[in-house]
Biopython code that builds the backbone (N, CA, C, O; Angstrom):
import numpy as np
from Bio.PDB.StructureBuilder import StructureBuilder

atoms = [
    (1, "MET", "N", (-7.456, -2.744, 1.120)),
    (1, "MET", "CA", (-6.772, -3.660, 2.306)),
    (1, "MET", "C", (-5.483, -3.358, 1.997)),
    (1, "MET", "O", (-5.099, -2.435, 1.279)),
    (2, "LYS", "N", (-4.885, -4.102, 2.518)),
    (2, "LYS", "CA", (-3.360, -3.675, 2.277)),
    (2, "LYS", "C", (-2.331, -4.461, 3.469)),
    (2, "LYS", "O", (-2.589, -4.413, 4.672)),
    (3, "VAL", "N", (-1.080, -5.215, 2.870)),
    (3, "VAL", "CA", (-0.549, -5.681, 3.553)),
    (3, "VAL", "C", (0.904, -4.804, 3.449)),
    (3, "VAL", "O", (1.698, -4.503, 2.558)),
    (4, "LEU", "N", (0.780, -4.610, 4.713)),
    (4, "LEU", "CA", (2.179, -3.754, 5.443)),
    (4, "LEU", "C", (3.526, -4.707, 5.777)),
    (4, "LEU", "O", (4.625, -4.238, 5.482)),
    (5, "GLY", "N", (3.481, -5.496, 6.138)),
    (5, "GLY", "CA", (4.530, -6.501, 6.247)),
    (5, "GLY", "C", (4.154, -7.537, 6.682)),
    (5, "GLY", "O", (2.975, -7.847, 6.856)),
    (6, "ILE", "N", (5.493, -8.465, 7.004)),
    (6, "ILE", "CA", (5.173, -9.774, 8.296)),
    (6, "ILE", "C", (6.600, -9.690, 8.809)),
    (6, "ILE", "O", (7.742, -9.471, 8.403)),
    (7, "ASN", "N", (5.940, -9.974, 9.901)),
    (7, "ASN", "CA", (7.735, -9.970, 11.044)),
    (7, "ASN", "C", (7.657, -11.763, 11.765)),
    (7, "ASN", "O", (7.109, -12.839, 11.525)),
    (8, "SER", "N", (8.633, -11.126, 12.784)),
    (8, "SER", "CA", (8.446, -12.556, 13.394)),
    (8, "SER", "C", (8.674, -13.915, 12.395)),
    (8, "SER", "O", (7.937, -14.807, 12.816)),
    (9, "ILE", "N", (9.203, -14.223, 11.587)),
    (9, "ILE", "CA", (8.913, -15.311, 10.669)),
    (9, "ILE", "C", (10.130, -16.599, 10.787)),
    (9, "ILE", "O", (11.307, -16.266, 10.650)),
    (10, "PHE", "N", (9.877, -17.680, 10.977)),
    (10, "PHE", "CA", (10.422, -18.445, 11.580)),
    (10, "PHE", "C", (10.366, -19.979, 10.543)),
    (10, "PHE", "O", (9.310, -20.336, 10.022)),
    (11, "LYS", "N", (11.334, -20.556, 10.419)),
    (11, "LYS", "CA", (11.372, -21.652, 9.090)),
    (11, "LYS", "C", (11.431, -22.610, 10.142)),
    (11, "LYS", "O", (12.092, -22.464, 11.170)),
    (12, "GLU", "N", (10.362, -24.097, 9.714)),
    (12, "GLU", "CA", (9.985, -24.605, 10.033)),
    (12, "GLU", "C", (11.483, -25.551, 9.033)),
    (12, "GLU", "O", (12.055, -25.326, 7.967)),
    (13, "ASP", "N", (11.662, -27.085, 10.573)),
    (13, "ASP", "CA", (12.220, -27.743, 9.424)),
    (13, "ASP", "C", (11.458, -28.611, 8.582)),
    (13, "ASP", "O", (10.304, -29.039, 8.556)),
    (14, "SER", "N", (12.954, -28.775, 7.604)),
    (14, "SER", "CA", (11.670, -29.753, 6.573)),
    (14, "SER", "C", (12.700, -30.768, 5.674)),
    (14, "SER", "O", (13.688, -30.327, 5.086)),
    (15, "SER", "N", (12.347, -32.039, 5.669)),
    (15, "SER", "CA", (13.582, -32.794, 4.851)),
    (15, "SER", "C", (13.931, -32.455, 3.183)),
    (15, "SER", "O", (14.636, -33.030, 2.353)),
    (16, "LEU", "N", (13.126, -31.305, 3.141)),
    (16, "LEU", "CA", (12.761, -31.291, 1.234)),
    (16, "LEU", "C", (13.046, -30.710, 0.845)),
    (16, "LEU", "O", (12.190, -29.839, 1.001)),
    (17, "TYR", "N", (14.124, -30.143, 0.006)),
    (17, "TYR", "CA", (15.212, -29.328, 0.146)),
    (17, "TYR", "C", (14.200, -28.128, -1.412)),
    (17, "TYR", "O", (14.560, -27.207, -2.146)),
    (18, "TYR", "N", (13.477, -28.560, -1.293)),
    (18, "TYR", "CA", (12.919, -28.229, -2.744)),
    (18, "TYR", "C", (11.697, -27.043, -2.067)),
    (18, "TYR", "O", (11.668, -25.910, -2.547)),
    (19, "MET", "N", (10.665, -27.463, -0.855)),
    (19, "MET", "CA", (9.832, -27.075, 0.212)),
    (19, "MET", "C", (9.998, -26.581, 1.300)),
    (19, "MET", "O", (10.507, -27.222, 2.219)),
    (20, "ASN", "N", (9.393, -24.683, 1.482)),
    (20, "ASN", "CA", (9.859, -24.922, 3.040)),
    (20, "ASN", "C", (8.621, -23.955, 3.839)),
    (20, "ASN", "O", (8.211, -22.946, 3.267)),
    (21, "HIS", "N", (8.284, -24.203, 4.677)),
    (21, "HIS", "CA", (7.600, -24.194, 5.191)),
    (21, "HIS", "C", (7.981, -22.625, 6.313)),
    (21, "HIS", "O", (9.091, -22.439, 6.812)),
    (22, "TYR", "N", (6.819, -21.705, 6.495)),
    (22, "TYR", "CA", (6.689, -20.857, 7.956)),
    (22, "TYR", "C", (5.701, -20.514, 8.972)),
    (22, "TYR", "O", (4.555, -20.949, 9.080)),
    (23, "THR", "N", (6.250, -19.760, 9.622)),
    (23, "THR", "CA", (4.943, -19.305, 9.920)),
    (23, "THR", "C", (5.767, -18.222, 10.556)),
    (23, "THR", "O", (6.969, -18.202, 10.822)),
    (24, "ALA", "N", (4.378, -16.904, 10.819)),
    (24, "ALA", "CA", (4.809, -15.579, 11.081)),
    (24, "ALA", "C", (3.330, -14.828, 11.293)),
    (24, "ALA", "O", (2.260, -15.404, 11.095)),
    (25, "ASN", "N", (3.467, -13.370, 11.754)),
    (25, "ASN", "CA", (2.694, -12.671, 11.970)),
    (25, "ASN", "C", (2.291, -11.598, 10.543)),
    (25, "ASN", "O", (3.147, -11.165, 9.771)),
    (26, "ALA", "N", (1.739, -11.495, 10.504)),
    (26, "ALA", "CA", (1.116, -10.764, 8.805)),
    (26, "ALA", "C", (0.842, -9.128, 9.596)),
    (26, "ALA", "O", (0.409, -9.189, 10.746)),
    (27, "VAL", "N", (1.004, -8.194, 9.203)),
    (27, "VAL", "CA", (0.139, -6.776, 9.764)),
    (27, "VAL", "C", (-0.308, -6.434, 8.460)),
    (27, "VAL", "O", (0.465, -6.163, 7.541)),
    (28, "ILE", "N", (-1.760, -6.443, 8.352)),
    (28, "ILE", "CA", (-2.340, -5.889, 7.315)),
    (28, "ILE", "C", (-3.124, -4.852, 7.680)),
    (28, "ILE", "O", (-3.384, -4.794, 8.882)),
    (29, "GLU", "N", (-3.712, -3.760, 6.758)),
    (29, "GLU", "CA", (-4.099, -2.586, 7.302)),
    (29, "GLU", "C", (-5.496, -2.183, 6.354)),
    (29, "GLU", "O", (-5.424, -1.444, 5.372)),
    (30, "LEU", "N", (-6.739, -2.796, 6.829)),
    (30, "LEU", "CA", (-8.247, -3.100, 7.141)),
    (30, "LEU", "C", (-8.840, -1.634, 6.167)),
    (30, "LEU", "O", (-7.877, -1.070, 5.649)),
    (31, "ILE", "N", (-9.742, -1.178, 5.950)),
    (31, "ILE", "CA", (-10.090, -0.390, 5.619)),
    (31, "ILE", "C", (-10.338, 0.630, 7.082)),
    (31, "ILE", "O", (-9.679, 1.646, 6.857)),
    (32, "THR", "N", (-10.744, 0.709, 7.914)),
    (32, "THR", "CA", (-10.250, 1.159, 8.763)),
    (32, "THR", "C", (-9.575, 0.538, 10.302)),
    (32, "THR", "O", (-10.065, 1.070, 11.299)),
    (33, "GLN", "N", (-8.626, -0.410, 10.525)),
    (33, "GLN", "CA", (-8.166, -0.630, 11.678)),
    (33, "GLN", "C", (-6.937, -1.482, 10.688)),
    (33, "GLN", "O", (-7.091, -1.955, 9.562)),
    (34, "LYS", "N", (-5.628, -1.477, 11.599)),
    (34, "LYS", "CA", (-4.525, -2.348, 11.631)),
    (34, "LYS", "C", (-4.829, -3.521, 11.865)),
    (34, "LYS", "O", (-5.685, -3.531, 12.749)),
    (35, "VAL", "N", (-4.406, -5.160, 11.315)),
    (35, "VAL", "CA", (-4.671, -6.066, 12.082)),
    (35, "VAL", "C", (-3.057, -7.065, 12.246)),
    (35, "VAL", "O", (-2.325, -7.206, 11.266)),
    (36, "ASP", "N", (-2.773, -7.570, 13.382)),
    (36, "ASP", "CA", (-1.689, -8.522, 13.924)),
    (36, "ASP", "C", (-2.549, -9.907, 13.331)),
    (36, "ASP", "O", (-3.438, -10.551, 13.888)),
    (37, "LEU", "N", (-1.944, -10.087, 12.032)),
    (37, "LEU", "CA", (-2.578, -11.717, 11.744)),
    (37, "LEU", "C", (-1.924, -13.155, 11.815)),
    (37, "LEU", "O", (-0.979, -13.437, 11.079)),
    (38, "PRO", "N", (-2.390, -13.950, 12.615)),
    (38, "PRO", "CA", (-1.345, -15.325, 12.334)),
    (38, "PRO", "C", (-1.710, -16.086, 11.045)),
    (38, "PRO", "O", (-2.787, -16.493, 10.610)),
    (39, "VAL", "N", (0.190, -16.165, 10.348)),
    (39, "VAL", "CA", (-0.343, -16.763, 9.139)),
    (39, "VAL", "C", (0.662, -18.020, 8.939)),
    (39, "VAL", "O", (1.368, -18.165, 9.937)),
    (40, "ASN", "N", (0.913, -18.964, 7.919)),
    (40, "ASN", "CA", (1.668, -20.034, 8.029)),
    (40, "ASN", "C", (1.947, -20.121, 6.151)),
    (40, "ASN", "O", (1.036, -19.789, 5.394)),
    (41, "PHE", "N", (2.878, -20.452, 5.783)),
    (41, "PHE", "CA", (3.224, -20.368, 4.518)),
    (41, "PHE", "C", (4.471, -20.708, 3.889)),
    (41, "PHE", "O", (5.496, -20.190, 4.332)),
    (42, "SER", "N", (4.545, -21.697, 2.686)),
    (42, "SER", "CA", (5.162, -22.502, 2.108)),
    (42, "SER", "C", (5.382, -21.807, 0.986)),
    (42, "SER", "O", (4.611, -21.164, 0.274)),
    (43, "VAL", "N", (6.857, -22.075, 0.898)),
    (43, "VAL", "CA", (7.119, -21.747, -1.066)),
    (43, "VAL", "C", (8.274, -22.206, -1.302)),
    (43, "VAL", "O", (9.430, -21.963, -0.956)),
    (44, "GLU", "N", (7.256, -23.562, -2.551)),
    (44, "GLU", "CA", (7.930, -24.336, -3.275)),
    (44, "GLU", "C", (8.612, -23.810, -4.721)),
    (44, "GLU", "O", (8.239, -22.756, -5.236)),
    (45, "ILE", "N", (9.186, -24.279, -5.051)),
    (45, "ILE", "CA", (10.447, -24.742, -5.934)),
    (45, "ILE", "C", (9.725, -25.190, -7.490)),
    (45, "ILE", "O", (9.539, -26.405, -7.559)),
    (46, "THR", "N", (9.464, -24.716, -8.245)),
    (46, "THR", "CA", (9.337, -26.120, -9.268)),
    (46, "THR", "C", (10.704, -26.748, -10.065)),
    (46, "THR", "O", (11.689, -26.119, -9.679)),
    (47, "PRO", "N", (10.961, -27.488, -10.767)),
    (47, "PRO", "CA", (11.795, -28.789, -11.304)),
    (47, "PRO", "C", (12.212, -26.741, -12.705)),
    (47, "PRO", "O", (13.327, -26.351, -13.052)),
    (48, "LEU", "N", (11.635, -26.456, -12.851)),
    (48, "LEU", "CA", (11.263, -24.797, -14.046)),
    (48, "LEU", "C", (11.883, -24.180, -13.550)),
    (48, "LEU", "O", (12.673, -23.484, -14.188)),
    (49, "GLY", "N", (11.794, -24.104, -11.271)),
    (49, "GLY", "CA", (11.951, -22.081, -10.828)),
    (49, "GLY", "C", (11.181, -21.770, -10.868)),
    (49, "GLY", "O", (11.363, -20.666, -10.355)),
    (50, "THR", "N", (9.831, -21.831, -11.199)),
    (50, "THR", "CA", (8.981, -21.229, -10.623)),
    (50, "THR", "C", (8.376, -21.706, -9.346)),
    (50, "THR", "O", (8.263, -22.896, -9.053)),
    (51, "ARG", "N", (7.838, -20.299, -8.300)),
    (51, "ARG", "CA", (7.402, -20.889, -7.020)),
    (51, "ARG", "C", (5.956, -20.861, -6.815)),
    (51, "ARG", "O", (5.147, -19.982, -7.115)),
    (52, "ASN", "N", (5.781, -22.026, -6.228)),
    (52, "ASN", "CA", (4.060, -22.122, -5.535)),
    (52, "ASN", "C", (4.154, -22.064, -4.644)),
    (52, "ASN", "O", (4.848, -22.804, -3.946)),
    (53, "ILE", "N", (2.919, -20.360, -3.981)),
    (53, "ILE", "CA", (3.127, -20.484, -2.702)),
    (53, "ILE", "C", (1.689, -20.236, -2.085)),
    (53, "ILE", "O", (0.980, -19.247, -2.270)),
    (54, "ASP", "N", (1.346, -21.633, -1.117)),
    (54, "ASP", "CA", (0.605, -21.320, -0.396)),
    (54, "ASP", "C", (-0.124, -20.944, 1.241)),
    (54, "ASP", "O", (0.382, -21.178, 2.339)),
    (55, "VAL", "N", (-1.128, -20.456, 1.016)),
    (55, "VAL", "CA", (-0.644, -19.520, 2.827)),
    (55, "VAL", "C", (-1.740, -19.574, 3.503)),
    (55, "VAL", "O", (-2.744, -19.094, 2.975)),
    (56, "ASN", "N", (-1.840, -20.178, 4.866)),
    (56, "ASN", "CA", (-3.103, -20.718, 5.260)),
    (56, "ASN", "C", (-3.154, -19.713, 6.561)),
    (56, "ASN", "O", (-2.100, -19.451, 7.141)),
    (57, "PHE", "N", (-4.356, -19.178, 6.988)),
    (57, "PHE", "CA", (-4.749, -18.317, 8.343)),
    (57, "PHE", "C", (-6.120, -18.366, 8.444)),
    (57, "PHE", "O", (-6.991, -18.407, 7.575)),
    (58, "ASN", "N", (-6.184, -18.350, 9.935)),
    (58, "ASN", "CA", (-7.478, -18.477, 10.331)),
    (58, "ASN", "C", (-8.621, -17.507, 9.951)),
    (58, "ASN", "O", (-8.794, -16.434, 10.531)),
    (59, "LYS", "N", (-9.612, -18.094, 8.641)),
    (59, "LYS", "CA", (-10.138, -17.491, 8.671)),
    (59, "LYS", "C", (-11.639, -16.422, 9.531)),
    (59, "LYS", "O", (-12.264, -15.400, 9.248)),
    (60, "ASP", "N", (-11.631, -17.376, 10.579)),
    (60, "ASP", "CA", (-11.994, -16.563, 11.713)),
    (60, "ASP", "C", (-11.905, -15.266, 12.317)),
    (60, "ASP", "O", (-12.820, -14.503, 12.624)),
    (61, "ASP", "N", (-10.401, -15.103, 12.470)),
    (61, "ASP", "CA", (-9.485, -14.043, 13.167)),
    (61, "ASP", "C", (-10.018, -12.623, 12.590)),
    (61, "ASP", "O", (-10.001, -11.547, 13.188)),
    (62, "ILE", "N", (-10.583, -12.933, 11.034)),
    (62, "ILE", "CA", (-10.640, -11.877, 10.494)),
    (62, "ILE", "C", (-12.017, -11.546, 9.970)),
    (62, "ILE", "O", (-12.791, -12.459, 9.684)),
    (63, "ASN", "N", (-12.361, -10.248, 9.829)),
    (63, "ASN", "CA", (-13.725, -9.904, 9.140)),
    (63, "ASN", "C", (-13.791, -9.000, 7.602)),
    (63, "ASN", "O", (-14.156, -7.890, 7.214)),
    (64, "TYR", "N", (-13.054, -10.537, 6.911)),
    (64, "TYR", "CA", (-12.733, -9.166, 5.764)),
    (64, "TYR", "C", (-12.656, -10.567, 4.618)),
    (64, "TYR", "O", (-12.495, -11.728, 4.994)),
    (65, "PRO", "N", (-12.774, -10.242, 3.533)),
    (65, "PRO", "CA", (-13.486, -11.351, 1.820)),
    (65, "PRO", "C", (-11.414, -12.101, 2.010)),
    (65, "PRO", "O", (-10.283, -11.738, 2.335)),
    (66, "VAL", "N", (-11.961, -12.936, 1.664)),
    (66, "VAL", "CA", (-10.391, -14.202, 2.253)),
    (66, "VAL", "C", (-9.838, -14.226, 1.000)),
    (66, "VAL", "O", (-8.611, -14.330, 1.020)),
    (67, "MET", "N", (-10.713, -14.117, -0.878)),
    (67, "MET", "CA", (-9.850, -14.123, -1.576)),
    (67, "MET", "C", (-8.999, -13.165, -1.722)),
    (67, "MET", "O", (-7.900, -13.592, -2.075)),
    (68, "PRO", "N", (-9.080, -11.497, -1.533)),
    (68, "PRO", "CA", (-8.411, -10.531, -1.832)),
    (68, "PRO", "C", (-6.969, -10.204, -0.759)),
    (68, "PRO", "O", (-5.854, -9.681, -0.760)),
    (69, "LEU", "N", (-8.009, -10.991, 0.155)),
    (69, "LEU", "CA", (-6.740, -11.434, 1.139)),
    (69, "LEU", "C", (-5.237, -12.392, 0.785)),
    (69, "LEU", "O", (-4.071, -12.117, 0.502)),
    (70, "THR", "N", (-5.961, -13.512, 0.967)),
    (70, "THR", "CA", (-4.830, -14.392, -0.334)),
    (70, "THR", "C", (-3.600, -14.117, -1.317)),
    (70, "THR", "O", (-2.372, -14.158, -1.397)),
    (71, "LYS", "N", (-4.975, -13.756, -2.130)),
    (71, "LYS", "CA", (-4.137, -13.159, -3.130)),
    (71, "LYS", "C", (-3.017, -12.083, -2.618)),
    (71, "LYS", "O", (-1.886, -12.220, -3.084)),
    (72, "ALA", "N", (-3.217, -11.193, -1.841)),
    (72, "ALA", "CA", (-2.287, -10.149, -1.522)),
    (72, "ALA", "C", (-1.367, -10.449, -1.143)),
    (72, "ALA", "O", (-0.252, -10.097, -1.528)),
    (73, "LEU", "N", (-1.853, -11.720, 0.345)),
    (73, "LEU", "CA", (-0.843, -12.221, 0.706)),
    (73, "LEU", "C", (0.381, -13.306, 0.059)),
    (73, "LEU", "O", (1.537, -13.328, 0.482)),
    (74, "LYS", "N", (-0.016, -13.971, -0.778)),
    (74, "LYS", "CA", (0.814, -14.325, -1.960)),
    (74, "LYS", "C", (1.561, -13.682, -2.817)),
    (74, "LYS", "O", (2.741, -13.987, -2.988)),
    (75, "THR", "N", (1.121, -12.963, -3.294)),
    (75, "THR", "CA", (2.006, -11.726, -3.642)),
    (75, "THR", "C", (3.118, -11.084, -2.747)),
    (75, "THR", "O", (4.271, -11.008, -3.170)),
    (76, "PHE", "N", (2.813, -10.681, -1.669)),
    (76, "PHE", "CA", (3.964, -9.862, -0.788)),
    (76, "PHE", "C", (4.967, -11.192, -0.689)),
    (76, "PHE", "O", (6.035, -10.833, -1.186)),
    (77, "VAL", "N", (5.072, -12.683, -0.219)),
    (77, "VAL", "CA", (5.858, -13.588, 0.350)),
    (77, "VAL", "C", (6.308, -13.891, -1.246)),
    (77, "VAL", "O", (7.390, -14.479, -1.240)),
    (78, "ASP", "N", (5.755, -13.644, -2.739)),
    (78, "ASP", "CA", (6.021, -13.938, -3.724)),
    (78, "ASP", "C", (7.848, -13.265, -3.452)),
    (78, "ASP", "O", (8.967, -13.766, -3.343)),
    (79, "GLU", "N", (7.071, -11.472, -3.435)),
    (79, "GLU", "CA", (8.429, -11.114, -3.231)),
    (79, "GLU", "C", (9.280, -11.245, -2.762)),
    (79, "GLU", "O", (10.348, -11.257, -3.374)),
    (80, "LEU", "N", (9.177, -11.428, -1.263)),
    (80, "LEU", "CA", (9.730, -11.151, -0.085)),
    (80, "LEU", "C", (11.275, -12.422, -0.550)),
    (80, "LEU", "O", (12.487, -12.395, -0.340)),
    (81, "SER", "N", (10.040, -13.676, -1.451)),
    (81, "SER", "CA", (11.245, -14.838, -1.672)),
    (81, "SER", "C", (12.161, -14.822, -3.009)),
    (81, "SER", "O", (13.045, -15.664, -3.168)),
    (82, "LYS", "N", (11.786, -13.419, -4.318)),
    (82, "LYS", "CA", (12.089, -12.982, -4.792)),
    (82, "LYS", "C", (13.210, -12.186, -4.481)),
    (82, "LYS", "O", (14.161, -11.951, -5.227)),
    (83, "ASN", "N", (13.068, -11.862, -3.548)),
    (83, "ASN", "CA", (14.488, -10.519, -3.134)),
    (83, "ASN", "C", (15.377, -11.161, -1.815)),
    (83, "ASN", "O", (16.193, -10.537, -1.137)),
    (84, "GLY", "N", (14.990, -12.532, -1.662)),
    (84, "GLY", "CA", (16.142, -13.363, -0.577)),
    (84, "GLY", "C", (15.621, -13.128, 0.893)),
    (84, "GLY", "O", (16.191, -13.683, 1.832)),
    (85, "GLU", "N", (14.336, -12.152, 1.121)),
    (85, "GLU", "CA", (14.305, -11.643, 2.056)),
    (85, "GLU", "C", (13.748, -13.175, 3.255)),
    (85, "GLU", "O", (13.354, -12.865, 4.379)),
    (86, "LEU", "N", (13.780, -14.506, 2.908)),
    (86, "LEU", "CA", (13.278, -15.355, 3.568)),
    (86, "LEU", "C", (14.290, -16.281, 4.460)),
    (86, "LEU", "O", (15.092, -16.896, 3.758)),
    (87, "PRO", "N", (14.399, -16.475, 5.695)),
    (87, "PRO", "CA", (15.507, -16.829, 6.557)),
    (87, "PRO", "C", (15.280, -18.905, 6.036)),
    (87, "PRO", "O", (16.031, -19.750, 6.523)),
]
sb = StructureBuilder()
sb.init_structure("model")
sb.init_model(0)
sb.init_chain("A")
sb.init_seg("    ")
for serial, (resi, resn, name, xyz) in enumerate(atoms, 1):
    if name == "N":
        sb.init_residue(resn, " ", resi, " ")
    sb.init_atom(name, np.array(xyz, "f"), 0.0, 1.0, " ", f" {name:<3s}", serial, name[0])
structure = sb.get_structure()
């Protein structure tokens, strides 16, 4: 399993300056196929400067173990946030 990319990222309006909410489509390569999975995620910056990332998606949309997929998506979103590629 590999996250190929996240596209169609839309930032939702939030009154909290330290937390951003997003909706997007994740392109994931599973063992035999590529899947386009709608995801919601949030990036929270703590007072110490670390990022807390929460990823949500419909578990019924995909036939793959949830924990490795969630971890891979969090890592990918963290890299996007570090590189300043999120709106």
